[in-house]
Steps between C-alpha positions, in 0.01 A plus 500: 500500500779614277425677163725420210604759241694444181762738354572368144729595360721689744605822334836668458687176486666300231288202398165368619419452862163431676462550880198375693467620855257408778407795721354486846452792731687727268809291466638232265476160676600285197641564163585309174751599227450370147728543204262494203747484217735228380806542263656158489857610417633180638323320220625738237861455595511133490731379219660842436863608520581581860689810389182645357283450815564843634329667194181313568490525883580870498165554328297335770463846637519854359592649834761256666661513153869436555502274808340197326772512235759532774361197690480310175866555392611419846313168500691396182836627631444309822413184314808522268739649767555817293684791685435844358748793490503759778386773262204289391392462866533874561294583183231251609496662840453847344211372290361342807523821713360712216200267498452523876515881507252533211267228625486614862430874407235388251341282757494761770352781290297335225383171650490551871487869594128533389408268775613772741466818288171661428555661164176696497581652848807667339250749336434646841869561584672825556805495265684727746449239771618226266810703409589551869460129569709400194782731593500385863554130409734528202734712278324387186495804275140465370332636815386858424150628561465567138589142413241352718243764406545423133469129565174549700355714217561218255341247733204731551461529127487115466229480763293783356511336149396167646819352376720399788703276269716260698325623821153452363401217728575427865363500850556881536352624813512162676513538880823305518692782329678715760740735322432875506435657165840673483683161535268344242597776254862434566459129436309555168776737382770244571272224344533688167868580552570129563341413169754710329797380705440127476548492127853642540653259733416193285717644230779317685330180363520633149870583540601166635224274365387674180140583604234526768286316579655163454869583457730240355694265723764226422596168655862555596485870546330808353427580137708825482861562452720771659719722295520861617587627150260290291163641394321162494628396850465609857720809455596805709194697402263218587665434833477871586132500421450193722668689786270803445188280502606335826575838664161632397325186621655530848399864518142428402478217751657700787326832426156377378415143567631463862384845625149423361501162671604657830230773460217260427586209749434700836145556389435126468685358803195282574606302197820397686288260688294369193595248237796336658396154385751226498797501749744313272722673233705364215779659304724344238730802499665678205747771384820294523823691539746204468316255273163327547658206678614725784170547681671692785585778251130572407371850571156333562591215734342158461305343779172428691342656801245277689248626742629860467806408702753765391768329706544210262540478112456141378679389179298409196599260215313511179642158385376313806189302408403489869497881529299639213192328368189605297158364592188495276228396745301821423659576165365414152772253415551129555813298603560144381519369864211700649409849609590464869875469435746780447771505222834666490513715187765283330232227503211737452216438264286753307180295407208739478186373664225757511213385716342820605172665395467673166509879537316702590439321838397611842766362731805276487458148616774546760457154639643368161740655252461874456811652348752470203777572756683200654579514872874495587615426850837501677524186712116511509480855610328790337740788430479862410742638239572857386655826623387446865669159503816631346522786755431268793757243392760776438420648832513178692831405321655803661583678174586864577331638195174349602521578866588870436219573261236301700595640842529862366176501313291326763654729757363804300158334515528414862406127453704186577631254240199274580286765325630347172280203558201671328352641187661835572831331594493309159459833323767668704744211449483545120597862535786424733656238276475745208728730703750213522471401139553858379826513708615152392443580135761775514742261667449246225552775243824618651634144516416451127690821418800390704512164322487673166780747600707191606450354157235243591240513223375138477123457521461139373654157539492231232566225756226227461312721251499230223246215555762241392680581828191432708440179702217279380283612795534799728275694736527846664324767682501879443425696825416865503309771681235658281365835641207296628707233661678163473518376143642176376514311168589122510616333184576146392708452178512167310652447160575869461135597544270611779352192659315681781480859600312647804451856620401582852446871513431739792126510454493122499625517859284799604177457309461121489196318637505276811726198532387151593534589871252790447769763564440831339765672282605857550222697328224296665661515848577869473134584438381343820390763751495786249226751570255565219307836535284452185474146347393664173826698497767269647785744488662317792533179304690684224725658759629173634508312162680792339756503774632179349514674155324250267495777220232612232151401380178669355178473709344406833168312544333469836236257609306459823492189711223354267704553188290802385681758296550814709745738343767539239777766456743539215844576634822650397 
């Protein structure tokens, strides 16, 4: 008989997520993912000016901050056939890549590393050994014995005072941790350094978009002007600062993030065979280099991989009602024509219909509706989205950048490309694409500088900006790639106002409940077969769920198979 445990909410993510897992003979045999929060932005946007939608949708998340605004302005531009200037595309790309670099580093160190790093074990480390390891894997200057010794003393002081601060709660000492103390000390040091670094790279958002989080965007371009001699514009000084921030980011990624990833991964190679989950991968693509209509120019190519077949990339069309549909069989919504049908987002409905138990409750009624997330499908198939999908589609598309970084890195680890189909592979893929993004960001920056030197300073087009020029009805889709995966906003405009607006975000694909066919989505499928050493401390569940990077939360509650309260930890 399987025992069911409940982890609610999952910690170190953005938003509210509940996972129920059935465990038999020490492994997960079934799992259910429930989004326990609803926003209803689709309802808030109805009747508003389409040009303002980005400001609302950007605030759906405090982490994926810029990409929702980007998808939103693209949806309006697509509907009204607005073409933006080349400089605007480059600036959007720079804001996009800055977001990726910051987000992936924060995820690795602050949201995911503590699933693999035992912070308390670092107290036992020999700082000299840590220094030797650090200098053997990187040229990063902060690697002296004194540096690690001072850090260890501070950490010891926290422990002796009973105030571990952000490290106060965790599964320290869990048998699933494998890193030696010296490597744990190295990881803790870089955890703290990453906290300092991440606040610098997002200054690029404040330069081009006025602030972070939630920088400003603009239908038709970007909200900043270029004049190298004007104090209130993007001038020579600000451009030089952007270049410095990009150089520093590339250095941190190459000398801290990636060496740490390669140092930790070999200790957990068993996780290269755990958490693979679905075998289908979806990517909308992004980072255009010749306008968004030229999909072939994207740095992140668009496409689908089915059944892990890396010999074929299948096209995807977000405007095709037969390709992308959302189902609500197990979601707390209702459709006018019944719960068993799927709807393309242009025809989507957001009618709340909560029929679940009142909290606190023991278990989800998984035979009925059990989540606030809808269930998107591509031609009826469950799909995984995110860094792993992007790296696989890029690799399968034969893109040299992807093949070089994948083959080189996996060669160092001594594993084949099929090792990416796993929890560890998902984590590694995020690091690999960060290498690419850091490189591409400098390419975009140089292209922007070249345009400016050639006298091209336009960042906005007035074409179709005024509502009097709009057709009576129009519809569009804004496709993008959030750090966590395929993101799209669909809009219908009628009489100069938003008539319908639907967002299908990465976690809708990955974290959604079962569809009418009973197919699991990515989170649920990836947990099947995961070993659980201690049901009261399900560290292994966090490893796989965090490999998708949901983002941040505040507490974990555990229940036994009878719904009895077992344990609670306050997390970071």
